[in-house]
Each structure stands twice: as structure tokens, then as C-alpha cells.
C-alpha positions as a Markdown table, in Angstrom:
| # | Residue | x | y | z |
|---|---|---|---|---|
| 1 | Unk | 68.4 | 122.4 | 96.5 |
| 2 | Unk | 71.3 | 120.1 | 96.2 |
| 3 | Unk | 74.8 | 121.3 | 96.9 |
| 4 | Unk | 77.4 | 120.3 | 94.5 |
| 5 | Unk | 80.8 | 119.7 | 95.7 |
| 6 | Unk | 83.6 | 120.5 | 93.4 |
| 7 | Unk | 86.9 | 118.8 | 93.6 |
| 8 | Unk | 89.9 | 121.1 | 93.5 |
| 9 | Unk | 92.1 | 120.0 | 90.7 |
| 10 | Unk | 95.7 | 121.0 | 90.7 |
| 11 | Unk | 96.8 | 122.5 | 87.5 |
| 12 | Unk | 99.5 | 120.6 | 85.7 |
| 13 | Unk | 100.7 | 123.8 | 84.0 |
| 14 | Unk | 100.9 | 125.9 | 87.2 |
| 15 | Unk | 104.4 | 126.1 | 88.7 |
| 16 | Unk | 104.7 | 125.4 | 92.4 |
| 17 | Unk | 104.8 | 128.3 | 94.7 |
| 18 | Unk | 108.5 | 129.2 | 95.5 |
| 19 | Unk | 109.7 | 128.6 | 99.0 |
| 20 | Unk | 112.1 | 130.8 | 100.9 |
| 21 | Unk | 114.7 | 128.1 | 100.5 |
| 22 | Unk | 114.4 | 128.3 | 96.7 |
| 23 | Unk | 115.1 | 132.0 | 96.8 |
| 24 | Unk | 118.3 | 131.4 | 98.7 |
| 25 | Unk | 119.4 | 128.9 | 96.1 |
| 26 | Unk | 118.9 | 131.4 | 93.3 |
| 27 | Unk | 121.4 | 133.8 | 94.9 |
| 28 | Unk | 124.5 | 133.8 | 92.7 |
| 29 | Unk | 127.8 | 132.6 | 94.3 |
| 30 | Unk | 130.8 | 134.8 | 94.6 |
| 31 | Unk | 132.4 | 132.9 | 91.7 |
| 32 | Unk | 129.3 | 133.6 | 89.5 |
| 33 | Unk | 129.3 | 137.3 | 90.5 |
| 34 | Unk | 132.9 | 137.7 | 89.6 |
| 35 | Unk | 132.4 | 135.9 | 86.3 |
| 36 | Unk | 129.5 | 138.2 | 85.4 |
| 37 | Unk | 131.5 | 141.4 | 86.3 |
| 38 | Unk | 134.4 | 140.2 | 84.2 |
| 39 | Unk | 132.2 | 139.5 | 81.2 |
| 40 | Unk | 130.4 | 142.8 | 81.5 |
| 41 | Unk | 133.6 | 144.8 | 81.7 |
| 42 | Unk | 135.3 | 142.9 | 78.9 |
| 43 | Unk | 138.1 | 141.8 | 81.2 |
| 44 | Unk | 137.4 | 138.2 | 80.6 |
| 45 | Unk | 137.9 | 138.6 | 76.9 |
| 46 | Unk | 141.1 | 140.5 | 77.5 |
| 47 | Unk | 142.4 | 137.8 | 79.8 |
| 48 | Unk | 141.6 | 135.1 | 77.3 |
| 49 | Unk | 143.5 | 137.0 | 74.6 |
| 50 | Unk | 146.5 | 137.5 | 76.9 |
| 51 | Unk | 146.5 | 133.8 | 77.8 |
| 52 | Unk | 146.4 | 132.8 | 74.1 |
| 53 | Unk | 149.4 | 135.1 | 73.4 |
| 54 | Unk | 151.4 | 133.8 | 76.3 |
| 55 | Unk | 150.8 | 130.2 | 75.5 |
| 56 | Unk | 151.8 | 130.7 | 71.9 |
| 57 | Unk | 154.9 | 132.7 | 72.9 |
| 58 | Unk | 156.2 | 130.0 | 75.3 |
| 59 | Unk | 155.6 | 127.1 | 72.8 |
| 60 | Unk | 152.8 | 125.5 | 74.7 |
| 61 | Unk | 150.4 | 125.5 | 71.8 |
| 62 | Unk | 152.9 | 123.8 | 69.5 |
| 63 | Unk | 153.6 | 121.2 | 72.2 |
| 64 | Unk | 149.9 | 120.4 | 72.5 |
| 65 | Unk | 149.5 | 120.1 | 68.8 |
| 66 | Unk | 152.4 | 117.6 | 68.7 |
| 67 | Unk | 150.8 | 115.6 | 71.6 |
| 68 | Unk | 147.5 | 115.5 | 69.7 |
| 69 | Unk | 149.2 | 114.4 | 66.5 |
| 70 | Unk | 151.2 | 111.6 | 68.4 |
| 71 | Unk | 148.0 | 110.4 | 70.1 |
| 72 | Unk | 146.1 | 110.3 | 66.8 |
| 73 | Unk | 149.0 | 108.5 | 65.0 |
| 74 | Unk | 149.2 | 105.9 | 67.9 |
| 75 | Unk | 145.4 | 105.2 | 68.0 |
| 76 | Unk | 144.7 | 105.5 | 64.3 |
| 77 | Unk | 143.1 | 108.4 | 62.6 |
| 78 | Unk | 139.7 | 106.7 | 62.2 |
| 79 | Unk | 139.7 | 105.3 | 65.7 |
| 80 | Unk | 139.9 | 108.6 | 67.7 |
| 81 | Unk | 137.0 | 110.8 | 68.7 |
| 82 | Unk | 137.4 | 114.4 | 69.8 |
| 83 | Unk | 136.2 | 113.5 | 73.3 |
| 84 | Unk | 138.9 | 110.8 | 73.6 |
| 85 | Unk | 141.5 | 113.2 | 72.4 |
| 86 | Unk | 140.4 | 115.9 | 74.8 |
| 87 | Unk | 140.4 | 113.3 | 77.7 |
| 88 | Unk | 143.9 | 112.2 | 76.8 |
| 89 | Unk | 145.5 | 115.6 | 76.3 |
| 90 | Unk | 143.8 | 117.8 | 78.9 |
| 91 | Unk | 145.7 | 116.6 | 82.0 |
| 92 | Unk | 149.0 | 117.0 | 80.2 |
| 93 | Unk | 148.0 | 120.4 | 78.9 |
| 94 | Unk | 147.0 | 121.8 | 82.3 |
| 95 | Unk | 150.1 | 120.5 | 84.0 |
| 96 | Unk | 152.4 | 122.0 | 81.4 |
| 97 | Unk | 151.1 | 125.6 | 81.5 |
| 98 | Unk | 154.2 | 127.6 | 82.7 |
| 99 | Unk | 154.0 | 128.9 | 86.2 |
| 100 | Unk | 154.9 | 132.4 | 84.9 |
| 101 | Unk | 151.8 | 132.5 | 82.8 |
| 102 | Unk | 149.6 | 131.3 | 85.7 |
| 103 | Unk | 151.2 | 134.0 | 87.9 |
| 104 | Unk | 150.6 | 136.8 | 85.4 |
| 105 | Unk | 147.0 | 135.8 | 84.9 |
| 106 | Unk | 146.4 | 135.5 | 88.7 |
| 107 | Unk | 147.9 | 139.0 | 89.2 |
| 108 | Unk | 145.7 | 140.5 | 86.5 |
| 109 | Unk | 142.6 | 138.9 | 88.1 |
| 110 | Unk | 143.5 | 140.2 | 91.5 |
| 111 | Unk | 144.1 | 143.7 | 90.1 |
| 112 | Unk | 140.6 | 143.5 | 88.5 |
| 113 | Unk | 139.0 | 142.4 | 91.7 |
| 114 | Unk | 140.6 | 145.3 | 93.6 |
| 115 | Unk | 139.6 | 147.8 | 91.0 |
| 116 | Unk | 136.0 | 146.4 | 90.9 |
| 117 | Unk | 135.8 | 146.5 | 94.7 |
| 118 | Unk | 134.7 | 142.9 | 95.0 |
């Protein structure tokens, strides 16, 4: 009787066995944990609404609209993509957010973290 030898073929569809190092990489960071908690509690949405209100109240939104219009006028309406507009305006927009708005949001985030015991 002849013995047949079978070659072991590795399945293309089978995922590799996870290593312990892979498990550590899947652990969410503190930033991700905080983001998840803020979304689940609805605090992130409340903070976004507060930010919108404050930016409108201080005139930041109007200022950004004017910057966008000026950039489009300078470059020509048909020569500007949204990505180019965003790249041009974002640094100015971030730099011009009033410190009082940043401080208020930071205080609200800190209060949330204390109340959530994170």
C-alpha cells in the first residue's frame, strides 16, 4: 500500500491568527475613549452647537465667509476647488477663533471629564 503525502495548502481566505501584539494595538487610546463617551452622552453634539453659536455671535462666521468670497474672487470662480478653498482658509480660521470661545469649550470639556470620572 502506497502512502500518499498531502501538501498542506494555506487558505487564501483564512485570516491570520492574531498575535498578542495585535490585541494591544486594538486597545482604544484615551482620546478615542473620551470621544466615544462624549458621543454616547450627547455632550459632543451639545459642544458643537455651543461652538456654532459662539462663532456666529462673535462674527467669526461672517469673517470666514468674507475670506472665502475674496479668495474665490481673486482666483476666479471656475478656477477654485473646494479643497483649495479649505487649504487656503483653514489656517486663518483656526488662528482667528477668539480665545474666550476656546476657553469656554475647554472648561466644558474638563467639566464633562470630571463628571464622567475619566
